[in-house]
C-alpha positions as a printed Julia matrix, in Angstrom:
332×3 Matrix{Float64}:
   1.74    9.53    3.78
   2.36   12.37    6.22
   5.72   13.3     7.6
   5.04   11.98   11.0
   6.58    9.68   14.02
   5.18    6.23   14.93
   4.78    8.0    18.12
   1.74    9.76   17.23
   0.04    6.42   16.93
  -0.01    5.96   20.38
  -3.43    7.34   21.02
  -5.1     6.62   24.07
  -7.72    4.0    24.71
  -9.99    6.72   25.18
  -9.45    7.58   21.67
 -10.13    4.07   20.76
 -13.14    3.95   22.6
 -14.65    7.0    20.91
 -13.73    5.76   17.32
 -15.36    2.29   18.05
 -18.32    3.78   19.67
 -19.33    6.26   17.13
 -22.61    5.54   15.96
 -22.48    3.89   12.09
 -25.02    5.11    9.79
 -26.04    1.55    8.01
 -25.51    2.93    4.56
 -22.61    4.99    4.65
 -18.61    4.26    4.27
 -15.46    6.26    4.31
 -12.76    5.14    2.63
  -9.09    6.81    2.93
  -6.87    6.05   -0.01
  -3.29    5.53    0.62
  -2.03    7.76   -2.34
  -3.77   10.2    -4.37
  -6.7     9.66   -7.28
  -4.85    7.03   -9.61
  -5.25    3.25  -11.15
  -3.97    2.14   -8.1
  -7.39    2.46   -6.36
  -9.44    1.88   -9.55
 -11.4    -0.98   -8.07
 -12.9     1.46   -5.85
 -13.6     4.3    -7.95
 -15.08    1.48  -10.69
 -17.48    0.0    -7.82
 -18.62    3.36   -7.64
 -19.02    4.48  -11.01
 -20.71    0.91  -11.82
 -23.16    1.38   -9.14
 -21.83   -1.66   -7.2
 -22.08    0.17   -3.94
 -25.35    1.43   -4.53
 -26.72   -2.21   -5.32
 -25.21   -3.18   -1.93
 -26.97    0.02   -0.34
 -23.98    1.9     0.22
 -23.1     5.34   -0.17
 -19.35    5.36   -0.4
 -17.14    8.32    0.15
 -13.5     7.9    -1.27
 -11.17   10.28    0.34
  -8.1    10.66   -1.84
  -4.54   10.53    0.35
  -1.44   12.41   -0.34
   1.87   13.48    0.87
   0.12   14.96    3.73
  -2.04   12.29    4.71
  -1.36    9.38    6.8
  -4.27    6.72    6.83
  -3.54    5.42    9.89
  -3.49    8.67   11.54
  -7.3     9.26    9.68
  -9.02    5.97   10.98
  -7.51    6.46   14.35
  -9.21   10.05   14.64
 -12.39    8.45   13.44
 -12.35    9.94    9.9
 -12.92    6.92    8.15
 -14.74    3.51    8.53
 -11.58    1.53    6.38
  -8.46    2.45    5.2
  -6.03    1.39    2.46
  -2.73    0.52    3.53
   0.14   -1.72    3.13
   0.32   -4.47    5.81
   4.01   -3.46    6.89
   2.48   -0.14    7.93
  -0.02   -1.6     9.61
   1.6    -4.3    11.69
   4.16   -1.69   12.82
   1.15    0.6    13.58
  -0.36   -2.21   15.27
   2.61   -3.18   17.65
   2.8     0.58   18.71
  -0.82    0.59   19.74
  -3.13    0.93   16.83
  -5.4    -1.92   16.42
  -5.79   -2.22   12.82
  -7.29   -5.3    11.24
  -6.84   -6.81    7.75
 -10.08   -7.32    6.73
  -9.61   -7.95    2.89
  -6.43   -8.02    0.23
  -7.2    -7.55   -3.42
  -3.38   -6.83   -3.95
  -2.13  -10.57   -4.36
   1.43   -9.43   -5.75
   3.65   -6.48   -4.49
   4.57   -3.84   -7.2
   7.59   -2.6    -5.24
  10.92   -2.29   -6.55
  14.48   -0.44   -6.73
  14.98    0.93   -9.97
  18.94    1.56  -10.77
  20.98    3.16  -13.29
  22.78    0.55  -15.44
  25.91    2.74  -15.42
  26.43    3.29  -11.52
  27.72   -0.33  -11.73
  24.75   -2.08  -10.2
  24.13   -5.47  -11.81
  22.99   -7.43   -8.53
  22.11   -6.51   -4.94
  25.72   -7.67   -4.17
  26.79   -4.47   -5.97
  24.73   -2.34   -3.36
  27.21   -1.54   -0.7
  28.48    2.14   -0.67
  25.94    2.98   -3.05
  23.13    5.51   -2.81
  19.91    4.26   -2.76
  16.53    6.5    -2.57
  14.03    5.0     0.07
  10.4     5.94    0.67
   9.87    6.72    4.38
   6.53    7.26    6.39
   5.83    3.51    6.81
   7.26    2.23    3.5
  10.88    1.81    4.55
   9.66   -1.24    6.19
  10.17   -3.47    3.27
  13.35   -2.15    2.14
  15.03   -1.84    5.78
  14.12   -5.9     6.12
  15.92   -6.42    2.85
  18.87   -4.52    3.47
  19.04   -6.46    7.03
  18.66  -10.13    4.86
  21.69   -8.84    2.86
  23.65   -7.98    5.8
  24.22   -4.43    4.83
  23.99   -1.35    7.42
  21.93    1.69    6.36
  23.55    4.32    7.9
  26.06    5.26    5.3
  29.33    3.56    6.99
  31.69    1.93    4.95
  30.42   -1.31    3.28
  26.73   -0.66    3.81
  24.58    2.14    1.84
  23.41    5.5     2.16
  20.11    6.12    2.61
  18.42    8.89    0.73
  14.84    9.86    2.03
  13.09    9.74   -1.39
   9.75   12.51   -2.03
   7.43   10.64   -4.36
   9.09   11.37   -7.45
  11.72    9.97   -9.64
  14.05   13.23   -9.55
  17.07   11.56   -7.41
  17.53    9.05  -10.12
  17.11   11.41  -13.08
  19.68   13.74  -11.37
  21.85   11.07  -10.16
  21.78   11.92   -6.96
  20.88    8.05   -6.18
  22.29    4.92   -7.7
  19.0     3.16   -7.43
  15.42    5.02   -6.31
  12.47    3.03   -4.81
   9.79    2.42   -7.91
   6.27    1.0    -7.92
   5.93   -1.33  -11.24
   2.76    0.49  -11.85
   3.69    4.12  -11.45
   7.24    5.59  -11.04
   8.8     3.13  -13.08
   6.72    4.5   -15.99
   7.62    7.99  -15.0
  11.17    7.38  -15.21
  10.75    5.57  -18.79
   8.32    8.88  -19.75
  11.33   11.34  -18.91
  13.41    9.64  -21.56
  15.24    6.84  -19.86
  15.27    3.79  -21.9
  14.24    0.28  -20.23
  17.99   -0.98  -21.18
  19.6     1.77  -19.46
  18.17    0.63  -16.47
  18.71   -2.56  -13.63
  15.37   -3.11  -11.47
  15.22   -5.35   -8.62
  11.55   -6.57   -8.06
  11.08   -7.06   -4.15
   8.9   -10.28   -5.06
  11.75  -11.48   -6.92
  14.21  -11.21   -3.79
  12.31  -13.06   -1.44
  11.39  -10.15    0.63
   8.07   -8.93   -0.9
   5.45   -7.84    1.79
   1.56   -7.39    0.91
   0.35   -3.89   -0.18
  -3.17   -2.33   -0.84
  -5.09   -4.29    1.86
  -8.34   -2.98    3.32
  -7.79   -2.32    7.29
 -10.34   -1.44   10.03
 -10.05   -0.68   13.4
 -10.56   -4.31   15.56
 -13.18   -2.77   18.3
 -15.02   -1.5    15.39
 -15.72   -5.23   13.99
 -17.56   -5.93   17.06
 -20.5    -3.84   16.2
 -22.6    -6.2    14.09
 -24.1    -3.58   11.92
 -20.6    -2.3    11.31
 -19.26   -5.58   10.34
 -22.31   -6.18    7.81
 -21.19   -2.96    6.16
 -17.77   -4.33    5.48
 -19.08   -7.32    4.09
 -21.19   -5.69    1.34
 -18.39   -2.98    0.8
 -15.77   -5.71    0.24
 -18.08   -7.7    -1.9
 -18.86   -4.46   -4.09
 -14.95   -3.41   -3.91
 -13.91   -7.04   -5.33
 -16.63   -6.74   -7.89
 -15.03   -3.46   -9.13
 -11.4    -4.76   -9.25
 -12.23   -7.88  -11.08
 -13.98   -5.24  -13.82
 -11.18   -3.12  -13.73
  -8.69   -5.97  -14.5
 -11.05   -7.17  -17.34
 -11.56   -3.59  -18.61
  -8.37   -1.75  -17.74
  -9.06    1.24  -20.46
 -12.17    2.12  -19.05
 -11.25    1.99  -15.71
  -8.43    4.09  -16.27
 -10.89    6.52  -18.18
 -13.37    6.19  -14.89
 -10.15    6.92  -12.73
  -9.62   10.16  -14.82
 -13.18   10.84  -14.26
 -12.78   10.89  -10.78
  -9.53   12.87  -10.41
 -10.37   16.61   -9.14
  -6.89   17.91   -9.63
  -6.21   17.14  -13.31
  -3.04   16.2   -12.65
  -3.31   12.79  -14.37
  -2.95   11.66  -17.71
  -4.88    9.09  -19.71
  -1.5     7.62  -20.97
  -0.14    7.17  -17.47
  -3.42    5.96  -16.4
  -4.02    3.34  -18.81
  -0.1     2.21  -18.25
  -0.64    2.01  -14.72
  -4.15    0.03  -14.82
  -2.4    -2.53  -16.89
   0.51   -2.99  -14.65
  -1.93   -3.07  -11.48
  -4.36   -5.3   -13.17
  -1.09   -8.09  -12.8
  -1.03   -7.41   -8.97
  -4.67   -7.81   -8.19
  -5.06  -11.15  -10.4
  -4.92  -14.18   -8.65
  -6.61  -12.65   -5.6
 -10.42  -13.18   -4.87
 -10.47  -10.16   -2.2
  -9.36  -12.66    0.86
  -5.77  -12.49    2.48
  -3.69  -15.59    1.73
  -2.6   -16.47    5.23
   0.89  -17.79    3.34
   1.26  -14.54    2.06
   0.48  -12.88    5.61
   3.17  -15.4     7.21
   5.59  -14.34    4.54
   5.52  -10.93    5.36
   5.69  -11.43    8.96
   8.49  -13.46    8.69
   9.9   -10.63    6.62
   9.19   -8.07    8.98
  11.03   -9.96   12.17
  13.93  -10.81   10.3
  15.63   -7.52   11.13
  18.35   -8.42   13.3
  18.8    -5.94   16.19
  16.49   -3.76   14.63
  13.42   -5.59   13.21
  10.49   -3.77   12.02
   8.24   -5.56   14.35
   9.29   -7.41   17.55
   6.91  -10.16   18.27
   4.29  -12.42   16.22
   1.25  -10.16   15.56
  -2.2   -11.44   17.28
  -5.61  -10.84   15.74
  -4.08   -8.81   13.04
  -5.97  -10.11   10.13
  -9.4   -11.63    9.67
 -11.37  -13.68    7.19
 -14.75  -13.16    9.16
 -15.59  -10.07    6.2
 -13.98  -11.6     3.11
 -15.87  -15.15    3.95
 -19.29  -13.59    3.87
 -18.71  -11.17    1.04
 -17.59  -14.17   -1.25
 -20.45  -16.52   -0.55
């Protein structure tokens, strides 16, 4: 989630050729996460800890993300074989020249929502007008912008629209009342608000999924040209199979999974209480997925991203942005 412009994703065809033509060791995989080590990615850490990757003959390195790391840039530069990303960011990057392909979708549901202080007077989306709303950028703003467009609300701060506060990856704007609402994930920042002492009854939440503007989150993406390499494709089949096994184990054993994540965290920044809360909520989002992308969910995301009026997130129907080739073999 590095501070960057999408222009940086306009890497040259030669750069793609280098990344695609790199020699793939048969048993090594580098996975770049979208954010720091936490239960949002428990399935991968569980797969590593339980030996599911080893059982497939894989040596997987899990690379944590952070505020200065953009997964799209990492894979474009050859620093990862596969990344965790949100579909809106992946499709926006693809339209600008980075051919990312979704090969698996462990998350069935969206955890994104706006969390508002009840005292701000917001009871429904109709009350957003003339309010300040906290929004994550660096690829995470796309669902929000599509939603505001659907509501007919400008995001330039003009009268009758909304003022967008570029939110850091914390909940301070809400606690300090700099914004009426902030972006939160059901499994992370919402819990942080509660842990800060704000009572649930003093909050109003709007889940993107309930608003009909949910987009797919936390899928697995690779570079399109890499899939032409049979050895790489087979390696991804093994990786997806073991990862999905990790996710289902995490769903069934949330407290154990949270403990595995804590052991993997090298920073010591996570707490057991928060990771258990997170894992419990993440399990609700992965439930119902067998690891394969649901085409209906994909189409819903595309429709949402293209419904931005004069400034849509993507301007044309993507081609080749997903494949069942890997997940079908992994699920056999």
